[in-house]
Residue, then its C-alpha position, 0 to 999 in steps of 0.5 A: x301588639x304590632x311589634x310581636x307580629x311577624x311578616x306574614x303572620x295572620x294579625x287579626x288572629x293574633x291580635x284576637x289572641x292577645x285580647x284574650x290574654x289581656x287583663x285590660x283593653x286599652x281603647x284609644x278613642x277618636x273619630x278614626x277609631x269610632x269610624x273603623x270596623x276593626x276597632x269595633x271588632x276589637x272592643x266587641x271581642x274584649x266585651x265578649x270575653x269580659x275584658x275590662x275596657x279603659x278608654x281615653x280620647x284626646x279630640x273634643x268633642x269626643x266622637x260618638x260612643x256606641x251604646x254598648x260602650x255608654x256605661x264606661x267612663x271615657x277619660x280625657x287625656x289632652x297630652x295625647x293630642x300633642 
């Protein structure tokens, strides 16, 4: 939630706190997300804290899904590509 972050605030700590408080972790999956160490850190943290992960993707073919997420359905949302 970038909007609630203030200048100079440690964004990573705040983001992890927001994941802890969330009921659902919305994961927007793309090639860039698959390659991002920050996105990986976020979804791993969500898994560790028992958060429901709701992944969506819009690029076809779908970027490689890590083994840890393969049991979760990834919904195709073509409108995100526009």
